[in-house]
N, C-alpha and C positions, 0 to 999 in steps of 0.2 A: 652628301651619304644620310641615307633613312633614318637611319637609328639617331642620330645625330640631330636631326629637322622634327623627332617626335616627341624629342626630350625640349623640343626650345619649343613647341607646340602647346607640354603639357605648363609650360609659366603663364598661358596666355589666360585668361577668359575664356571661358566656354563657349562666350558669343565672340567671340575672339577670332580660335581657333579652330568651328566649324567651318568655314571660308578657303580657307590653307587644305584643308582635311579633303572638305568637297572638290576640291579642284585635284589629288589625289584619286581621284575618282571611289574614297574609302565611304561611301555612303550607307550601307551595310554589312560591312569588316568588319570582325567583331570589336576589334578596336578603336570601334567608330561610333561604333554602334548606338551603342546609351550618345554618345552627342548629337552624333545626327536627328533622334527622333525625339529627343529633349529639347531639338531647338524646330522643329518641325510642327514640337504640342507651345511655344512660349509663342509664336507666333501665328502660330492658328493655320497651318499649310498643307488639313488634311485631307481637303479638297481640294490641293493642285495638282493636276496632270501626273506633275511623275510621284505621287504621292498617295492615288486618290486609290489603286491595287491596297499599297500596306495601311488601309486607316480599320482596319482586327486590333495594333497596333494599339492605338489608343484606349483602347480596354484593358489593355494592360499595366500593371506596377510598374513604375520604374523601376524598383529592385527587378524583376523581374529580369531586363534587359540579356547583361552579360547571359544571363539562360537562352537566353529567342534566341542575342545572336550566334552561339554556340550551333542551336538545335538547322537554323537553317545558314547556316559556314559552305554545302553543299554551291551556292550558291550565290551567297556574299562574302567570306575569304578574297575570291580569284578580284576582283571591285575594284581593288587595289594600285593606282599603277605605278609600279615598280619594280625592278628583279636586276639583282646584282653581279647573272648569269648574262650576260650577253654577248652571243657571239655575233663576229661579226666577217667575211668576210668575203675582199675586192681585187680586181685588177682591171684597170681602165673605165671599160661602161658593164660592168661585171660583179652583178653585188649577188650572196645571198648572206642577210643576217637574222638568226632567232634566240631565245626564249630559251633558253633552255632550261627541262623541266619546273619550267612557268603554272603550276597551281593546275599540274594533270586530271583530267578527269574530272575538275570544277567547274560550274559554269559562267560561261565567259560572260562581258560585257564591250561589248566592239572594241577588247584590244585587237591589236594587229601582234597576234603573236609573230610568225617570219611574214618572210616574201625572198622572195628569185626577183635581180629585177636587171635588163639583157639590152643597152642600151637608151633605157629609161620606160619602158616598156615591166607594169609587174606581172606575176604570177603568184600565184597564191589557193591552199587549203581554207574550207573555214569552213563549223557546223550551225546547224538550223536552216531558217527558210529566210534567202536576202530577203525586204520590199523592196529596194532599189535596185538597180543589180550588181550598183559601185561598195553596196553596205554591205559595210563585216559585223557579223551579230558574234561567233563563234556560243553558242548555245552551250560548248562542253568544251573545254581546252585541250590539245594535248600535250604527249609525251615528245617532246624531242631531242636530239641530239645529230649534234654539228663535227663532223672535223673540214675542217676546208672550205674546201665549195661542194662538198655533197651532206643533206641531213638524213637521217631520218626519225619517217613518223607519224607515231601510232596515238589512234583515236579509240580511249573508251571510258568511256564519262560514267560518275555516281548515279549508288544506281539509284540514289531517294532525289533525283534530282528532279524527273517527270510524276512528285510529289509539289515538287517547288515551284510549279511553271514552268518548267521546261523539259519536255516529255520528244521536241523533235533529234533521234540521235542519230540522225543520215548525216553527209557533207558533203560539198560540193568543189570540185575545181575553175576555181577565174583563170584560167588562156583565152583569153577576148587573137583570136586565130589571124585578127585582119591589123592586126597591129602588127608580124610580123611579116618581115620579105621573104622568110620563107619556112613554112610547119608540115610535118608530115608525120601516120604514127606506123607505129609496126608494133603490133604486137600492147605486151600494156604499155608501152611505150609512149610517146610522146614528147614531139619534140620540134623546137621554134626559135629560130635565129633572125638576129635583128645585127645590121653589117654584119660585124667583126664577132656579135659576140651570141653565146646558145645559151640554153636550158632545152632540162629534160626532166617529166616528171613517169618518174612508176606508181601507174595508181591501183589501189585495193583495186579494184572494180574499173571496169569497162562499157561507158555506158555514153550516149549523143550525144549534146549538145541539144538540149533542148530549149537551152535559155539561152538568146546571144551570149558567149562570151563564157557559159556554163557547166556542164555537166556532175551529178550526183552518182552517191553511194549511199546504199541504204542501209546498212552490215553496224551494226551494235558498234562492234570493236574489228577495224581498219590499220591497217599497215602505208603511206607511203611513201614515198622518195623523190628528192629532190637534188639538182645535180648544173653548174655553171658550170660554162669555161669560156675561154677565148681562141682566138685564131693562135696569138702568142706562147699559148699555154696548152692549147691542145690539135694544135695544127687545124687541117680544115674541119669545114661545117661533118663532113663524112667523114673522120674523125674520129673527131667530138660520138657522132653517134653508134662507131664501129664499139666505140671503149663503154660508153654503156650496158647496150647490147652484151658484152663482157659479163659484166657485172653476175657476184652470189649468191642474192637471192632468196631468206629459207622468211616463212612467215607459221608459227604455229600459236593453236585456241590450243589453251588446254584451262578447261574448265572456267573458271573469274579471272583468270589468268590469257596474257599472248605472249610470246617469244616472240623477236623479228628480229633477220641479221641483215648485213647487208656488205659484200666486200664487190669492192670495183673504184676503179683511177685510184689504186693505190693505198686506202679509206677502206677500215673494217670500221663498225658500225655495230651493237647490239643493244638491245633494247627488251629486257622480261618488266611488262609490265602491270601488277595485281593490280582488279579495282574494287575501290574504299567505296563500302556501302555509305559511309556519310551519316552521322549524327541522327537522323532520321529514324534509320532503320537499328542503331545502337542504342536509343529509346523504344525503339518497338515490343525487341529478345525480353531485354530490361520488363518490361511488365510484362509478355510471357510468364520469363522464369518466374517474377514474383509469386505474379497469379499460380504456378503450378508448386510450387512451394508449398503458398498459403494455404493450396489443398491437403499435399501431402499431414500438412502439420493438422489439419483440423481433421487432415482424417484418423492420422496417430492420436489430437489430442483426447476424441471423442470418444474411444474403442469403445469406452467401460461408459458413459454416457446415450452411448445405440443398446448396450445387455440391459437396463435398467428402463429406456424407452422401451424395447421387447416386450419387457415382464409386466407392463407398467397395459401392453395394449393388449396383452393372453389374455390380465387379472379383469379387462372392462369387460371385452367378447364374452369374458365365459358370465361375468356379472349377467351382463345381456340373455344369455342366453337361460344363465337361472327366473330369472324375467320373466319370459315369455313362456320359458319351460309353466310357470306356474299359473300361468294365465291360463291352460288347457291342464282342466279338468279332469281329462276321457285320458293325458299322456302317464303313462306306467312309472316314467323318470320323472313325476311329478308324485304322484303319489310316492315313492319314497322318500322323496322330497321329504315333501309334509310329516311322514310316518317317522324321520326324528335322524334318514338310514345315508344319510350324506347330500350329497350336490354331483351332478352327470357324470366328473371326474370319477367317483366310485363305482360307476358302472358298468357292469360289461361292453367290452367292447366297441359288439351291435351294436347296442346300444346308445354310444352313445355316435355313433355314427349318424342312428337315423338320429337316434334326437336334437344332437348339438349341430351336426354339419346342417342339418339340411334347414332350423329351424333358427339358424344362426344365421343366413344366409336371407330368410324372408326378415328379418329384423334389419338388416342393412342392408 
C-alpha cells in the first residue's frame, strides 16, 4: 500500500529514505522534491548526468523547494511509479491492461500506462520521440478508461509542459507488423492476429509506418481505441474484425476539451477531458492580475496628485514665459508687465496667443 509505505519511509532519516523514494521514480514529485535535491546537494551530485539539467535549483534556498516542486508539477508529479486503479483483462494468451486516469496530460517518465498483448506480441501508443525503437518515453500521459477487453485512450497535454522541456505533442502507434501471423488495415482500424489471439486499434489519424513498427500522429488532441479478442470469445478472426467495424465512435473537440465515445463489443466508454493549464499558467495569470490591479490602484490614488502636478506645470510654464518676455524690451507685453499691469495672463486673448505660445516654444 502506497500510503503505508510513505508512513514507513517518513520514520527514516532523509539519507535513508531517499533510496526507497528514488526506486519509486519519485525524483521530482512534489512529495519527494525537497528530499531529492537536498540529497543531491549533500553528496555534490549537481554535475551528475541525471541532475545536470536541474543545476539551476542549487541557487534556490531550500525553503523554496516546495513552491518549486508545485511550479514544475506538470512534469514531476507523475514520476512516481504507483497507481491503485489498474485494470486487467486476460483470456489465455490475450491481455489488455491499463492504469486508468493516471496523471492524464502530465509529463511521463518512461511509464508504460497500457499495453495490448496477443500471443506474447505487445502493441501500444505512446507520446514523444523514442530514441530507440522499443523505448517508451510518454512526454505526456493519456486519459484511459477500460471496460474488460476494450480501452479508450485520449491524449491532451498540460499547457505548461512546453515551458518544462516537453514540447513534443505527437504520439505514435507501436505495432510490429512482422511479429504477427496476419495483419491488415481497413479505414482507421488496424488488426493483428497471433495464432488464436487478436488485437485491433482504431487510430486517431492514419499515417505510414515511417519507422519500423511505428506510425506517428501530430495532433494535439487525440483519441484512440484498443480492443483485444480470442478465438474462444470472438470466434474467427474475420468475425472479430466484423465486430470492431460495427463500433459506434464519436470524437468532438470543444475548445480546451475533448469528448470521445465508443460503443463496441457490448461495451460503452465515454471520456470528457479538459486541458490542465498547469501551475506555470496559474502563476502567469496571477502576475498579470496583480499588475492590472496595481495599475488601477495607482490611477485611483494619484488622481489628486495629477491635478497638483498639472497646476505646478502650468505655473512653471507661465514663469518661463514671463521671464522670456521680460528679456525682450520691444515686446508690448513686457512693457505692460514693467508698468505693473500684470502678467501675460491679463493680456488680451490675441496677445496671449502671440506672446505666450510662440515665446514658450522658443524657450522650450
